[in-house]
Steps between C-alpha positions, in 0.01 A plus 500: 500500500797415280512193277788354703293532818213311335747236384627457857144458629425248225808291583412511872152371423629217275758402764232502771301244299808278456482523122875562467575175684653215297205268571230761439178383335511834314859526369576860406694423183522741206289264289230468766492875557475568125209255479336670798526838327322360193230334713435816699496710180229270367304563819519873420344426161211322669392835644451628146350190340191610307528859625712810449540593867561301814199453726693432820787747531629367836530147357671636188742689725584175676578327170717793389685478832554125449661565161717779643615284792593205279675737259703660780592159635604362161715805431658479844590130497641528147718797597314757292461851638137548400503874556802541270353259245184712485699821462712342225193374317330841519814663359510248213131545430546877465719434198268247335240562237198276477315462172149639496221274377 
Protein backbone atom coordinates (compact mmCIF):
# COMPACT_ATOMS: atom_id res chain seq x y z
CA UNK A 1 0.00 0.00 0.00
CA UNK A 2 1.25 3.47 -0.87
CA UNK A 3 1.82 6.18 1.74
CA UNK A 4 -0.94 8.34 0.22
CA UNK A 5 -3.39 5.44 0.57
CA UNK A 6 -2.48 5.08 4.25
CA UNK A 7 -2.91 8.83 4.68
CA UNK A 8 -6.40 8.64 3.14
CA UNK A 9 -7.36 5.81 5.52
CA UNK A 10 -5.98 7.77 8.48
CA UNK A 11 -7.99 10.89 7.58
CA UNK A 12 -11.15 8.78 7.11
CA UNK A 13 -10.68 7.30 10.57
CA UNK A 14 -10.10 10.71 12.21
CA UNK A 15 -13.15 12.14 10.41
CA UNK A 16 -15.27 9.17 11.51
CA UNK A 17 -14.44 9.96 15.14
CA UNK A 18 -15.37 13.63 14.67
CA UNK A 19 -11.91 14.81 15.64
CA UNK A 20 -11.72 17.29 12.75
CA UNK A 21 -14.90 19.01 13.96
CA UNK A 22 -14.56 22.53 15.40
CA UNK A 23 -15.92 21.47 18.80
CA UNK A 24 -13.92 18.24 19.03
CA UNK A 25 -12.65 17.21 22.46
CA UNK A 26 -9.50 16.07 20.61
CA UNK A 27 -8.61 19.02 18.33
CA UNK A 28 -6.22 17.85 15.61
CA UNK A 29 -3.96 20.90 15.66
CA UNK A 30 -0.29 20.79 14.65
CA UNK A 31 0.73 21.42 18.27
CA UNK A 32 -1.49 18.64 19.61
CA UNK A 33 -0.28 16.21 16.97
CA UNK A 34 3.37 17.06 17.68
CA UNK A 35 2.75 16.44 21.38
CA UNK A 36 1.05 13.15 20.55
CA UNK A 37 4.09 12.04 18.54
CA UNK A 38 6.35 12.73 21.53
CA UNK A 39 4.00 10.93 23.93
CA UNK A 40 3.73 7.87 21.69
CA UNK A 41 7.52 7.86 21.14
CA UNK A 42 7.95 7.73 24.92
CA UNK A 43 5.61 4.73 24.97
CA UNK A 44 7.99 3.03 22.52
CA UNK A 45 10.82 3.61 24.99
CA UNK A 46 8.81 1.90 27.72
CA UNK A 47 9.17 -1.36 25.80
CA UNK A 48 12.94 -1.11 26.21
CA UNK A 49 13.10 0.21 29.77
CA UNK A 50 15.64 -1.93 31.64
CA UNK A 51 16.12 -4.27 28.68
CA UNK A 52 17.76 -4.33 25.25
CA UNK A 53 14.89 -5.97 23.37
CA UNK A 54 11.15 -5.58 23.47
CA UNK A 55 9.25 -8.34 25.24
CA UNK A 56 5.90 -7.77 23.53
CA UNK A 57 6.45 -7.23 19.81
CA UNK A 58 2.73 -6.81 18.93
CA UNK A 59 2.37 -4.01 21.51
CA UNK A 60 5.57 -2.38 20.25
CA UNK A 61 4.18 -2.57 16.72
CA UNK A 62 1.06 -0.75 17.89
CA UNK A 63 3.11 2.06 19.41
CA UNK A 64 5.20 2.36 16.24
CA UNK A 65 1.97 2.56 14.23
CA UNK A 66 0.66 5.30 16.55
CA UNK A 67 3.79 7.38 15.91
CA UNK A 68 3.56 6.80 12.16
CA UNK A 69 -0.12 7.77 12.06
CA UNK A 70 0.40 10.98 14.02
CA UNK A 71 3.42 11.80 11.86
CA UNK A 72 1.46 11.28 8.64
CA UNK A 73 -1.38 13.40 9.97
CA UNK A 74 0.90 16.23 11.10
CA UNK A 75 2.66 16.30 7.74
CA UNK A 76 -0.65 16.26 5.89
CA UNK A 77 -2.38 19.04 7.80
CA UNK A 78 0.71 21.25 7.59
CA UNK A 79 0.97 20.74 3.83
CA UNK A 80 4.17 18.71 3.90
CA UNK A 81 4.58 15.88 1.41
CA UNK A 82 6.06 13.36 3.83
CA UNK A 83 7.25 11.01 1.11
CA UNK A 84 9.16 13.84 -0.61
CA UNK A 85 10.49 15.13 2.71
CA UNK A 86 11.91 11.68 3.47
CA UNK A 87 13.49 11.41 0.03
CA UNK A 88 14.99 14.90 0.38
CA UNK A 89 16.36 14.10 3.83
CA UNK A 90 17.91 10.83 2.62
CA UNK A 91 19.57 12.70 -0.26
CA UNK A 92 20.96 15.32 2.16
CA UNK A 93 22.17 12.65 4.56
CA UNK A 94 24.13 10.95 1.77
CA UNK A 95 26.29 14.06 1.53
CA UNK A 96 26.84 14.47 5.28
CA UNK A 97 29.72 13.22 7.33
CA UNK A 98 29.23 12.42 10.98
CA UNK A 99 32.16 12.55 13.38
CA UNK A 100 33.19 9.22 14.84
CA UNK A 101 33.55 8.97 18.60
